[in-house]
All heavy atoms as TSV, in Angstrom:
chain	resi	resn	atom	element	x	y	z
A	1	GLY	N	N	-0.984	-1.737	9.956
A	1	GLY	CA	C	-0.021	-2.536	9.339
A	1	GLY	C	C	-0.362	-2.709	7.854
A	1	GLY	O	O	0.489	-2.466	6.993
A	2	TYR	N	N	-1.479	-3.189	7.477
A	2	TYR	CA	C	-1.869	-3.545	6.157
A	2	TYR	C	C	-1.907	-2.222	5.328
A	2	TYR	O	O	-1.422	-2.168	4.192
A	2	TYR	CB	C	-3.183	-4.212	6.100
A	2	TYR	CG	C	-3.627	-4.666	4.702
A	2	TYR	CD1	C	-3.000	-5.645	4.043
A	2	TYR	CD2	C	-4.648	-3.992	4.051
A	2	TYR	CE1	C	-3.371	-5.936	2.708
A	2	TYR	CE2	C	-5.062	-4.313	2.779
A	2	TYR	CZ	C	-4.362	-5.302	2.117
A	2	TYR	OH	O	-4.737	-5.626	0.799
A	3	LEU	N	N	-2.622	-1.218	5.847
A	3	LEU	CA	C	-2.730	-0.009	5.050
A	3	LEU	C	C	-1.444	0.674	4.917
A	3	LEU	O	O	-1.066	1.291	3.864
A	3	LEU	CB	C	-3.723	0.948	5.779
A	3	LEU	CG	C	-5.147	0.548	5.765
A	3	LEU	CD1	C	-6.083	1.568	6.473
A	3	LEU	CD2	C	-5.631	0.438	4.308
A	4	ALA	N	N	-0.494	0.587	5.901
A	4	ALA	CA	C	0.857	1.189	5.766
A	4	ALA	C	C	1.622	0.454	4.684
A	4	ALA	O	O	2.283	1.071	3.909
A	4	ALA	CB	C	1.567	1.029	7.095
A	5	PHE	N	N	1.401	-0.837	4.551
A	5	PHE	CA	C	2.080	-1.591	3.471
A	5	PHE	C	C	1.549	-1.149	2.153
A	5	PHE	O	O	2.348	-1.013	1.159
A	5	PHE	CB	C	1.947	-3.128	3.620
A	5	PHE	CG	C	2.500	-3.843	2.488
A	5	PHE	CD1	C	3.957	-4.060	2.442
A	5	PHE	CD2	C	1.753	-4.455	1.539
A	5	PHE	CE1	C	4.516	-4.679	1.293
A	5	PHE	CE2	C	2.391	-5.117	0.527
A	5	PHE	CZ	C	3.716	-5.259	0.439
A	6	ILE	N	N	0.279	-0.942	2.014
A	6	ILE	CA	C	-0.376	-0.519	0.739
A	6	ILE	C	C	0.251	0.795	0.364
A	6	ILE	O	O	0.640	1.074	-0.815
A	6	ILE	CB	C	-1.834	-0.477	0.848
A	6	ILE	CG1	C	-2.439	-1.845	1.042
A	6	ILE	CG2	C	-2.450	0.192	-0.420
A	6	ILE	CD1	C	-2.212	-2.790	-0.103
A	7	GLY	N	N	0.392	1.778	1.328
A	7	GLY	CA	C	0.951	3.087	1.028
A	7	GLY	C	C	2.478	2.936	0.545
A	7	GLY	O	O	2.901	3.603	-0.289
A	8	PHE	N	N	3.139	2.097	1.311
A	8	PHE	CA	C	4.555	1.883	0.959
A	8	PHE	C	C	4.714	1.274	-0.467
A	8	PHE	O	O	5.566	1.718	-1.249
A	8	PHE	CB	C	5.219	0.979	1.972
A	8	PHE	CG	C	6.617	0.487	1.576
A	8	PHE	CD1	C	7.692	1.373	1.829
A	8	PHE	CD2	C	6.871	-0.790	1.044
A	8	PHE	CE1	C	8.972	1.001	1.540
A	8	PHE	CE2	C	8.083	-1.206	0.773
A	8	PHE	CZ	C	9.162	-0.282	0.981
A	9	PHE	N	N	3.858	0.301	-0.755
A	9	PHE	CA	C	3.920	-0.289	-2.110
A	9	PHE	C	C	3.541	0.686	-3.195
A	9	PHE	O	O	4.187	0.716	-4.161
A	9	PHE	CB	C	2.909	-1.489	-2.104
A	9	PHE	CG	C	2.829	-2.159	-3.464
A	9	PHE	CD1	C	3.925	-2.937	-3.912
A	9	PHE	CD2	C	1.839	-1.922	-4.334
A	9	PHE	CE1	C	3.863	-3.553	-5.147
A	9	PHE	CE2	C	1.729	-2.534	-5.534
A	9	PHE	CZ	C	2.769	-3.293	-5.952
A	10	CYS	N	N	2.526	1.519	-2.955
A	10	CYS	CA	C	2.174	2.509	-3.964
A	10	CYS	C	C	3.293	3.577	-4.147
A	10	CYS	O	O	3.589	3.988	-5.307
A	10	CYS	CB	C	0.866	3.250	-3.584
A	10	CYS	SG	S	-0.542	2.171	-3.709
A	11	GLY	N	N	3.899	3.995	-3.084
A	11	GLY	CA	C	5.042	4.944	-3.183
A	11	GLY	C	C	6.237	4.330	-3.930
A	11	GLY	O	O	6.826	4.957	-4.720
A	12	GLN	N	N	6.523	3.107	-3.581
A	12	GLN	CA	C	7.588	2.378	-4.172
A	12	GLN	C	C	7.337	2.192	-5.718
A	12	GLN	O	O	8.199	2.461	-6.573
A	12	GLN	CB	C	7.806	1.012	-3.550
A	12	GLN	CG	C	8.820	0.146	-4.255
A	12	GLN	CD	C	9.043	-1.150	-3.486
A	12	GLN	OE1	O	8.995	-1.248	-2.303
A	12	GLN	NE2	N	9.209	-2.205	-4.209
A	13	ALA	N	N	6.128	1.801	-6.040
A	13	ALA	CA	C	5.780	1.612	-7.431
A	13	ALA	C	C	5.815	2.920	-8.226
A	13	ALA	O	O	6.302	3.008	-9.358
A	13	ALA	CB	C	4.401	1.001	-7.533
A	14	GLY	N	N	5.366	4.077	-7.603
A	14	GLY	CA	C	5.402	5.347	-8.247
A	14	GLY	C	C	6.852	5.810	-8.470
A	14	GLY	O	O	7.178	6.277	-9.554
A	15	LEU	N	N	7.697	5.703	-7.524
A	15	LEU	CA	C	9.093	6.010	-7.692
A	15	LEU	C	C	9.774	5.174	-8.792
A	15	LEU	O	O	10.542	5.659	-9.580
A	15	LEU	CB	C	9.914	5.941	-6.372
A	15	LEU	CG	C	9.523	6.949	-5.282
A	15	LEU	CD1	C	10.176	6.549	-3.983
A	15	LEU	CD2	C	9.876	8.309	-5.747
A	16	ALA	N	N	9.493	3.891	-8.738
A	16	ALA	CA	C	10.046	2.968	-9.795
A	16	ALA	C	C	9.592	3.359	-11.180
A	16	ALA	O	O	10.405	3.317	-12.137
A	16	ALA	CB	C	9.697	1.510	-9.444
A	17	LEU	N	N	8.355	3.718	-11.304
A	17	LEU	CA	C	7.776	4.101	-12.619
A	17	LEU	C	C	8.475	5.415	-13.067
A	17	LEU	O	O	8.825	5.512	-14.275
A	17	LEU	CB	C	6.281	4.201	-12.591
A	17	LEU	CG	C	5.481	2.947	-12.568
A	17	LEU	CD1	C	4.068	3.242	-12.365
A	17	LEU	CD2	C	5.684	2.295	-13.965
A	18	MET	N	N	8.670	6.358	-12.158
A	18	MET	CA	C	9.230	7.681	-12.538
A	18	MET	C	C	10.717	7.375	-12.933
A	18	MET	O	O	11.129	8.121	-13.907
A	18	MET	CB	C	9.074	8.660	-11.447
A	18	MET	CG	C	7.686	9.224	-11.334
A	18	MET	SD	S	7.670	10.623	-10.176
A	18	MET	CE	C	7.933	9.841	-8.555
A	19	ALA	N	N	11.387	6.578	-12.207
A	19	ALA	CA	C	12.834	6.405	-12.456
A	19	ALA	C	C	13.172	5.364	-13.556
A	19	ALA	O	O	14.260	5.188	-13.949
A	19	ALA	CB	C	13.514	5.973	-11.114
A	20	GLU	N	N	12.100	4.707	-14.031
A	20	GLU	CA	C	12.271	3.623	-14.995
A	20	GLU	C	C	13.235	2.591	-14.560
A	20	GLU	O	O	14.063	2.077	-15.292
A	20	GLU	CB	C	12.770	4.270	-16.326
A	20	GLU	CG	C	11.797	5.199	-17.021
A	20	GLU	CD	C	12.297	5.825	-18.238
A	20	GLU	OE1	O	13.419	5.662	-18.606
A	20	GLU	OE2	O	11.422	6.477	-18.909
A	21	VAL	N	N	13.097	2.122	-13.300
A	21	VAL	CA	C	13.835	0.992	-12.749
A	21	VAL	C	C	12.839	-0.004	-12.193
A	21	VAL	O	O	11.756	0.286	-11.878
A	21	VAL	CB	C	14.833	1.488	-11.694
A	21	VAL	CG1	C	15.893	2.376	-12.277
A	21	VAL	CG2	C	14.136	2.097	-10.507
A	22	GLN	N	N	13.399	-1.187	-11.937
A	22	GLN	CA	C	12.550	-2.252	-11.338
A	22	GLN	C	C	13.041	-2.454	-9.899
A	22	GLN	O	O	14.213	-2.715	-9.666
A	22	GLN	CB	C	12.699	-3.611	-12.061
A	22	GLN	CG	C	11.763	-4.650	-11.560
A	22	GLN	CD	C	11.837	-5.912	-12.468
A	22	GLN	OE1	O	12.623	-5.951	-13.343
A	22	GLN	NE2	N	11.101	-6.891	-12.116
A	23	ILE	N	N	12.108	-2.319	-8.942
A	23	ILE	CA	C	12.375	-2.476	-7.572
A	23	ILE	C	C	11.638	-3.733	-7.084
A	23	ILE	O	O	10.468	-3.737	-7.089
A	23	ILE	CB	C	12.022	-1.253	-6.779
A	23	ILE	CG1	C	12.789	-0.031	-7.244
A	23	ILE	CG2	C	12.231	-1.511	-5.288
A	23	ILE	CD1	C	12.415	1.226	-6.604
A	24	VAL	N	N	12.370	-4.698	-6.644
A	24	VAL	CA	C	11.811	-5.926	-6.114
A	24	VAL	C	C	12.076	-6.138	-4.638
A	24	VAL	O	O	11.144	-6.539	-3.876
A	24	VAL	CB	C	12.316	-7.164	-6.910
A	24	VAL	CG1	C	11.737	-8.484	-6.363
A	24	VAL	CG2	C	12.060	-7.053	-8.352
A	25	THR	N	N	13.270	-5.806	-4.201
A	25	THR	CA	C	13.638	-5.977	-2.768
A	25	THR	C	C	14.030	-4.580	-2.261
A	25	THR	O	O	14.225	-3.638	-2.919
A	25	THR	CB	C	14.755	-6.954	-2.599
A	25	THR	OG1	O	15.913	-6.408	-3.250
A	25	THR	CG2	C	14.397	-8.323	-3.180
A	26	LEU	N	N	14.180	-4.566	-0.972
A	26	LEU	CA	C	14.617	-3.258	-0.288
A	26	LEU	C	C	16.026	-2.880	-0.720
A	26	LEU	O	O	16.376	-1.710	-0.820
A	26	LEU	CB	C	14.580	-3.408	1.231
A	26	LEU	CG	C	13.248	-3.380	1.914
A	26	LEU	CD1	C	13.336	-3.660	3.407
A	26	LEU	CD2	C	12.526	-2.122	1.609
A	27	SER	N	N	16.883	-3.829	-1.109
A	27	SER	CA	C	18.236	-3.475	-1.514
A	27	SER	C	C	18.215	-2.841	-2.896
A	27	SER	O	O	19.143	-2.226	-3.350
A	27	SER	CB	C	19.117	-4.701	-1.600
A	27	SER	OG	O	18.576	-5.676	-2.492
A	28	ASP	N	N	17.046	-3.004	-3.697
A	28	ASP	CA	C	16.952	-2.321	-4.951
A	28	ASP	C	C	16.735	-0.831	-4.906
A	28	ASP	O	O	16.766	-0.108	-5.868
A	28	ASP	CB	C	15.850	-3.003	-5.824
A	28	ASP	CG	C	16.168	-4.384	-6.267
A	28	ASP	OD1	O	17.382	-4.787	-6.262
A	28	ASP	OD2	O	15.242	-5.097	-6.505
A	29	TRP	N	N	16.419	-0.336	-3.668
A	29	TRP	CA	C	16.151	1.105	-3.478
A	29	TRP	C	C	17.446	1.942	-3.764
A	29	TRP	O	O	17.270	3.094	-4.010
A	29	TRP	CB	C	15.689	1.411	-2.057
A	29	TRP	CG	C	14.240	1.202	-1.907
A	29	TRP	CD1	C	13.588	-0.016	-1.960
A	29	TRP	CD2	C	13.253	2.209	-1.771
A	29	TRP	NE1	N	12.200	0.216	-1.863
A	29	TRP	CE2	C	11.941	1.526	-1.670
A	29	TRP	CE3	C	13.262	3.532	-1.628
A	29	TRP	CZ2	C	10.824	2.272	-1.513
A	29	TRP	CZ3	C	12.104	4.233	-1.416
A	29	TRP	CH2	C	10.871	3.601	-1.425
A	30	SER	N	N	18.623	1.258	-3.781
A	30	SER	CA	C	19.823	2.028	-4.116
A	30	SER	C	C	19.814	2.436	-5.600
A	30	SER	O	O	20.506	3.379	-5.947
A	30	SER	CB	C	21.068	1.194	-3.852
A	30	SER	OG	O	21.049	-0.021	-4.643
A	31	LYS	N	N	19.012	1.804	-6.422
A	31	LYS	CA	C	18.872	2.172	-7.777
A	31	LYS	C	C	18.289	3.601	-7.960
A	31	LYS	O	O	18.548	4.279	-8.947
A	31	LYS	CB	C	18.006	1.172	-8.592
A	31	LYS	CG	C	18.608	-0.192	-8.718
A	31	LYS	CD	C	17.682	-1.115	-9.437
A	31	LYS	CE	C	18.160	-2.495	-9.468
A	31	LYS	NZ	N	17.115	-3.437	-10.129
A	32	LEU	N	N	17.522	3.952	-6.980
A	32	LEU	CA	C	16.902	5.271	-7.006
A	32	LEU	C	C	17.856	6.439	-6.681
A	32	LEU	O	O	17.577	7.595	-6.915
A	32	LEU	CB	C	15.700	5.359	-6.011
A	32	LEU	CG	C	14.511	4.416	-6.365
A	32	LEU	CD1	C	13.560	4.435	-5.193
A	32	LEU	CD2	C	13.926	4.725	-7.602
A	33	MET	N	N	19.013	6.073	-6.180
A	33	MET	CA	C	19.989	7.191	-5.916
A	33	MET	C	C	20.997	7.381	-7.032
A	33	MET	O	O	21.903	8.217	-6.894
A	33	MET	CB	C	20.823	6.670	-4.637
A	33	MET	CG	C	19.966	6.676	-3.365
A	33	MET	SD	S	19.223	8.240	-3.083
A	33	MET	CE	C	17.563	7.757	-2.662
A	34	ASP	N	N	20.784	6.707	-8.196
A	34	ASP	CA	C	21.619	6.947	-9.360
A	34	ASP	C	C	21.196	8.399	-9.824
A	34	ASP	O	O	20.055	8.784	-9.754
A	34	ASP	CB	C	21.278	5.905	-10.302
A	34	ASP	CG	C	22.076	6.010	-11.621
A	34	ASP	OD1	O	23.280	6.322	-11.508
A	34	ASP	OD2	O	21.602	5.831	-12.676
A	35	TYR	N	N	22.222	9.075	-10.465
A	35	TYR	CA	C	22.059	10.380	-10.988
A	35	TYR	C	C	20.847	10.442	-12.005
A	35	TYR	O	O	19.986	11.333	-11.926
A	35	TYR	CB	C	23.288	10.965	-11.619
A	35	TYR	CG	C	23.074	12.276	-12.188
A	35	TYR	CD1	C	23.016	13.421	-11.435
A	35	TYR	CD2	C	22.920	12.477	-13.616
A	35	TYR	CE1	C	22.798	14.678	-11.966
A	35	TYR	CE2	C	22.719	13.744	-14.150
A	35	TYR	CZ	C	22.662	14.828	-13.298
A	35	TYR	OH	O	22.496	16.100	-13.867
A	36	ASP	N	N	20.801	9.503	-12.930
A	36	ASP	CA	C	19.811	9.496	-13.927
A	36	ASP	C	C	18.403	9.305	-13.333
A	36	ASP	O	O	17.435	9.884	-13.757
A	36	ASP	CB	C	20.027	8.429	-14.983
A	36	ASP	CG	C	21.308	8.783	-15.795
A	36	ASP	OD1	O	21.614	9.944	-15.963
A	36	ASP	OD2	O	21.976	7.728	-16.266
A	37	ALA	N	N	18.315	8.434	-12.337
A	37	ALA	CA	C	17.089	8.163	-11.634
A	37	ALA	C	C	16.567	9.403	-10.901
A	37	ALA	O	O	15.389	9.744	-10.887
A	37	ALA	CB	C	17.178	6.953	-10.710
A	38	LEU	N	N	17.530	10.084	-10.233
A	38	LEU	CA	C	17.159	11.335	-9.513
A	38	LEU	C	C	16.663	12.375	-10.421
A	38	LEU	O	O	15.747	13.174	-10.066
A	38	LEU	CB	C	18.349	11.791	-8.658
A	38	LEU	CG	C	18.714	10.942	-7.436
A	38	LEU	CD1	C	19.994	11.445	-6.843
A	38	LEU	CD2	C	17.560	10.930	-6.445
A	39	VAL	N	N	17.279	12.496	-11.608
A	39	VAL	CA	C	16.820	13.501	-12.623
A	39	VAL	C	C	15.388	13.181	-13.019
A	39	VAL	O	O	14.564	14.097	-13.200
A	39	VAL	CB	C	17.761	13.523	-13.816
A	39	VAL	CG1	C	17.162	14.322	-14.987
A	39	VAL	CG2	C	19.126	14.100	-13.369
A	40	LEU	N	N	15.032	11.883	-13.187
A	40	LEU	CA	C	13.660	11.535	-13.663
A	40	LEU	C	C	12.650	11.672	-12.515
A	40	LEU	O	O	11.578	11.934	-12.782
A	40	LEU	CB	C	13.721	10.035	-14.147
A	40	LEU	CG	C	14.521	9.910	-15.431
A	40	LEU	CD1	C	14.534	8.353	-15.719
A	40	LEU	CD2	C	13.797	10.612	-16.644
A	41	ILE	N	N	13.072	11.477	-11.234
A	41	ILE	CA	C	12.209	11.481	-10.169
A	41	ILE	C	C	11.859	12.968	-9.669
A	41	ILE	O	O	10.793	13.271	-9.248
A	41	ILE	CB	C	12.798	10.660	-8.961
A	41	ILE	CG1	C	12.641	9.183	-9.330
A	41	ILE	CG2	C	11.975	10.977	-7.686
A	41	ILE	CD1	C	13.451	8.328	-8.306
A	42	SER	N	N	12.866	13.810	-9.834
A	42	SER	CA	C	12.770	15.159	-9.241
A	42	SER	C	C	11.530	15.982	-9.669
A	42	SER	O	O	10.921	16.623	-8.821
A	42	SER	CB	C	14.097	15.950	-9.423
A	42	SER	OG	O	14.359	16.039	-10.810
A	43	PRO	N	N	11.122	15.984	-10.954
A	43	PRO	CA	C	9.826	16.709	-11.280
A	43	PRO	C	C	8.637	16.113	-10.553
A	43	PRO	O	O	7.763	16.948	-10.101
A	43	PRO	CB	C	9.723	16.539	-12.729
A	43	PRO	CG	C	11.040	16.207	-13.227
A	43	PRO	CD	C	11.682	15.420	-12.142
A	44	GLY	N	N	8.504	14.833	-10.427
A	44	GLY	CA	C	7.363	14.229	-9.657
A	44	GLY	C	C	7.358	14.598	-8.220
A	44	GLY	O	O	6.323	14.904	-7.685
A	45	ILE	N	N	8.519	14.533	-7.592
A	45	ILE	CA	C	8.609	14.909	-6.176
A	45	ILE	C	C	8.270	16.422	-6.026
A	45	ILE	O	O	7.577	16.783	-5.097
A	45	ILE	CB	C	9.988	14.596	-5.639
A	45	ILE	CG1	C	10.255	13.107	-5.728
A	45	ILE	CG2	C	10.233	15.125	-4.175
A	45	ILE	CD1	C	9.383	12.200	-4.905
A	46	PHE	N	N	8.835	17.287	-6.893
A	46	PHE	CA	C	8.540	18.723	-6.799
A	46	PHE	C	C	7.074	18.954	-6.928
A	46	PHE	O	O	6.476	19.758	-6.134
A	46	PHE	CB	C	9.346	19.451	-7.825
A	46	PHE	CG	C	9.001	20.851	-7.964
A	46	PHE	CD1	C	9.442	21.776	-6.962
A	46	PHE	CD2	C	8.250	21.348	-8.983
A	46	PHE	CE1	C	9.094	23.129	-7.056
A	46	PHE	CE2	C	7.878	22.698	-9.052
A	46	PHE	CZ	C	8.334	23.555	-8.045
A	47	LEU	N	N	6.419	18.297	-7.924
A	47	LEU	CA	C	4.957	18.582	-8.158
A	47	LEU	C	C	4.184	17.992	-7.007
A	47	LEU	O	O	3.144	18.581	-6.622
A	47	LEU	CB	C	4.559	17.999	-9.472
A	47	LEU	CG	C	5.011	18.721	-10.701
A	47	LEU	CD1	C	4.676	17.991	-11.932
A	47	LEU	CD2	C	4.479	20.134	-10.732
A	48	ALA	N	N	4.547	16.891	-6.422
A	48	ALA	CA	C	3.824	16.290	-5.292
A	48	ALA	C	C	3.889	17.245	-4.065
A	48	ALA	O	O	2.907	17.486	-3.387
A	48	ALA	CB	C	4.334	14.942	-4.918
A	49	ILE	N	N	5.068	17.743	-3.799
A	49	ILE	CA	C	5.273	18.663	-2.633
A	49	ILE	C	C	4.465	19.960	-2.877
A	49	ILE	O	O	3.736	20.494	-2.014
A	49	ILE	CB	C	6.739	18.978	-2.424
A	49	ILE	CG1	C	7.413	17.737	-1.895
A	49	ILE	CG2	C	6.896	20.193	-1.449
A	49	ILE	CD1	C	8.937	17.830	-1.818
A	50	THR	N	N	4.392	20.510	-4.154
A	50	THR	CA	C	3.714	21.757	-4.452
A	50	THR	C	C	2.240	21.499	-4.267
A	50	THR	O	O	1.551	22.327	-3.763
A	50	THR	CB	C	3.993	22.152	-5.884
A	50	THR	OG1	O	5.450	22.377	-6.018
A	50	THR	CG2	C	3.317	23.392	-6.283
A	51	LEU	N	N	1.685	20.397	-4.759
A	51	LEU	CA	C	0.321	20.045	-4.614
A	51	LEU	C	C	-0.125	19.859	-3.216
A	51	LEU	O	O	-1.145	20.384	-2.774
A	51	LEU	CB	C	-0.005	18.752	-5.411
A	51	LEU	CG	C	-1.471	18.316	-5.400
A	51	LEU	CD1	C	-2.398	19.359	-5.982
A	51	LEU	CD2	C	-1.582	17.042	-6.189
A	52	TYR	N	N	0.726	19.228	-2.443
A	52	TYR	CA	C	0.490	19.063	-1.018
A	52	TYR	C	C	0.358	20.472	-0.256
A	52	TYR	O	O	-0.582	20.711	0.430
A	52	TYR	CB	C	1.519	18.209	-0.278
A	52	TYR	CG	C	1.372	18.063	1.143
A	52	TYR	CD1	C	0.381	17.221	1.682
A	52	TYR	CD2	C	2.180	18.776	2.024
A	52	TYR	CE1	C	0.231	17.153	3.073
A	52	TYR	CE2	C	1.936	18.699	3.393
A	52	TYR	CZ	C	1.065	17.887	3.927
A	52	TYR	OH	O	0.869	17.734	5.287
A	53	ILE	N	N	1.290	21.310	-0.606
A	53	ILE	CA	C	1.270	22.644	0.022
A	53	ILE	C	C	0.035	23.453	-0.497
A	53	ILE	O	O	-0.637	24.137	0.421
A	53	ILE	CB	C	2.576	23.424	-0.358
A	53	ILE	CG1	C	3.729	22.796	0.446
A	53	ILE	CG2	C	2.435	24.914	0.053
A	53	ILE	CD1	C	5.061	23.288	0.009
A	54	LEU	N	N	-0.281	23.412	-1.667
A	54	LEU	CA	C	-1.480	24.079	-2.244
A	54	LEU	C	C	-2.744	23.548	-1.569
A	54	LEU	O	O	-3.575	24.379	-1.174
A	54	LEU	CB	C	-1.575	23.938	-3.734
A	54	LEU	CG	C	-0.648	24.863	-4.526
A	54	LEU	CD1	C	-0.756	24.572	-6.028
A	54	LEU	CD2	C	-0.940	26.347	-4.295
A	55	VAL	N	N	-2.864	22.270	-1.531
A	55	VAL	CA	C	-4.181	21.714	-0.967
A	55	VAL	C	C	-4.259	22.088	0.537
A	55	VAL	O	O	-5.364	22.319	1.075
A	55	VAL	CB	C	-4.166	20.205	-1.143
A	55	VAL	CG1	C	-5.280	19.523	-0.408
A	55	VAL	CG2	C	-4.325	19.887	-2.692
A	56	ARG	N	N	-3.129	22.112	1.247
A	56	ARG	CA	C	-3.185	22.446	2.679
A	56	ARG	C	C	-3.399	23.888	2.979
A	56	ARG	O	O	-4.075	24.246	3.980
A	56	ARG	CB	C	-1.858	22.066	3.366
A	56	ARG	CG	C	-1.516	20.595	3.287
A	56	ARG	CD	C	-2.158	19.832	4.348
A	56	ARG	NE	N	-1.645	20.255	5.679
A	56	ARG	CZ	C	-2.150	19.929	6.829
A	56	ARG	NH1	N	-3.197	19.029	6.831
A	56	ARG	NH2	N	-1.682	20.298	7.957
A	57	ASN	N	N	-3.075	24.783	2.052
A	57	ASN	CA	C	-3.129	26.230	2.299
A	57	ASN	C	C	-4.161	27.032	1.551
A	57	ASN	O	O	-4.624	28.086	1.970
A	57	ASN	CB	C	-1.745	26.933	2.049
A	57	ASN	CG	C	-0.768	26.339	3.048
A	57	ASN	OD1	O	-0.978	26.146	4.207
A	57	ASN	ND2	N	0.456	26.083	2.490
A	58	VAL	N	N	-4.620	26.536	0.363
A	58	VAL	CA	C	-5.526	27.283	-0.439
A	58	VAL	C	C	-6.871	26.587	-0.252
A	58	VAL	O	O	-7.082	25.422	-0.653
A	58	VAL	CB	C	-5.083	27.220	-1.903
A	58	VAL	CG1	C	-6.213	27.951	-2.781
A	58	VAL	CG2	C	-3.767	27.900	-2.093
A	59	ARG	N	N	-7.839	27.327	0.304
A	59	ARG	CA	C	-9.212	26.713	0.482
A	59	ARG	C	C	-10.150	27.131	-0.605
A	59	ARG	O	O	-10.914	28.067	-0.441
A	59	ARG	CB	C	-9.729	27.256	1.901
A	59	ARG	CG	C	-8.864	26.883	3.069
A	59	ARG	CD	C	-8.987	25.448	3.389
A	59	ARG	NE	N	-8.228	25.170	4.526
A	59	ARG	CZ	C	-7.658	24.088	4.749
A	59	ARG	NH1	N	-7.757	23.045	3.908
A	59	ARG	NH2	N	-6.867	23.796	5.826
A	60	HIS	N	N	-9.996	26.454	-1.730
A	60	HIS	CA	C	-10.955	26.709	-2.837
A	60	HIS	C	C	-11.178	25.395	-3.552
A	60	HIS	O	O	-10.303	24.549	-3.608
A	60	HIS	CB	C	-10.284	27.734	-3.826
A	60	HIS	CG	C	-11.221	28.267	-4.770
A	60	HIS	ND1	N	-11.425	27.672	-6.062
A	60	HIS	CD2	C	-12.039	29.381	-4.774
A	60	HIS	CE1	C	-12.353	28.292	-6.731
A	60	HIS	NE2	N	-12.739	29.374	-5.948
A	61	MET	N	N	-12.384	25.252	-4.061
A	61	MET	CA	C	-12.796	23.987	-4.598
A	61	MET	C	C	-12.029	23.671	-5.941
A	61	MET	O	O	-11.968	22.564	-6.336
A	61	MET	CB	C	-14.305	23.929	-4.891
A	61	MET	CG	C	-14.706	24.880	-5.914
A	61	MET	SD	S	-16.525	24.737	-6.133
A	61	MET	CE	C	-16.785	25.866	-7.480
A	62	MET	N	N	-11.438	24.735	-6.552
A	62	MET	CA	C	-10.758	24.473	-7.864
A	62	MET	C	C	-9.204	24.245	-7.645
A	62	MET	O	O	-8.467	24.162	-8.604
A	62	MET	CB	C	-10.972	25.680	-8.752
A	62	MET	CG	C	-12.395	25.772	-9.195
A	62	MET	SD	S	-12.958	24.318	-10.120
A	62	MET	CE	C	-12.146	24.586	-11.670
A	63	THR	N	N	-8.786	24.202	-6.464
A	63	THR	CA	C	-7.345	23.997	-6.203
A	63	THR	C	C	-6.868	22.717	-6.835
A	63	THR	O	O	-5.851	22.666	-7.535
A	63	THR	CB	C	-7.074	23.975	-4.639
A	63	THR	OG1	O	-7.553	25.151	-4.127
A	63	THR	CG2	C	-5.568	23.798	-4.411
A	64	MET	N	N	-7.472	21.594	-6.592
A	64	MET	CA	C	-7.081	20.369	-7.102
A	64	MET	C	C	-7.270	20.185	-8.610
A	64	MET	O	O	-6.401	19.807	-9.311
A	64	MET	CB	C	-7.705	19.182	-6.358
A	64	MET	CG	C	-7.153	17.868	-6.606
A	64	MET	SD	S	-5.554	17.650	-5.796
A	64	MET	CE	C	-5.506	15.992	-5.579
A	65	PRO	N	N	-8.461	20.486	-9.084
A	65	PRO	CA	C	-8.704	20.339	-10.512
A	65	PRO	C	C	-7.849	21.192	-11.425
A	65	PRO	O	O	-7.426	20.814	-12.473
A	65	PRO	CB	C	-10.180	20.712	-10.752
A	65	PRO	CG	C	-10.759	20.427	-9.405
A	65	PRO	CD	C	-9.782	20.831	-8.389
A	66	LEU	N	N	-7.493	22.440	-11.009
A	66	LEU	CA	C	-6.680	23.291	-11.822
A	66	LEU	C	C	-5.253	22.875	-11.784
A	66	LEU	O	O	-4.421	23.171	-12.706
A	66	LEU	CB	C	-6.840	24.721	-11.354
A	66	LEU	CG	C	-8.200	25.356	-11.694
A	66	LEU	CD1	C	-8.225	26.817	-11.153
A	66	LEU	CD2	C	-8.377	25.367	-13.226
A	67	PHE	N	N	-4.708	22.296	-10.709
A	67	PHE	CA	C	-3.356	21.911	-10.653
A	67	PHE	C	C	-3.180	20.539	-11.192
A	67	PHE	O	O	-2.513	20.074	-11.821
A	67	PHE	CB	C	-2.910	21.939	-9.176
A	67	PHE	CG	C	-1.461	21.779	-9.060
A	67	PHE	CD1	C	-0.576	22.909	-9.296
A	67	PHE	CD2	C	-0.906	20.661	-8.659
A	67	PHE	CE1	C	0.693	22.747	-9.120
A	67	PHE	CE2	C	0.493	20.454	-8.552
A	67	PHE	CZ	C	1.309	21.550	-8.783
């Protein structure tokens, strides 16, 4: 429970920072579906997915530092 909330909070804060919006309640998540917010968020989501795939599939110690 507690660790899940910490992960949720960190994810919410990261998305809010990327989208340059303030998220206080769950109803504020609709601000992230705005076109401008999606444009700002998309590079971060793309890089996070790419990094996840690289770390899972490339077994080399320089995978994380180089990316």
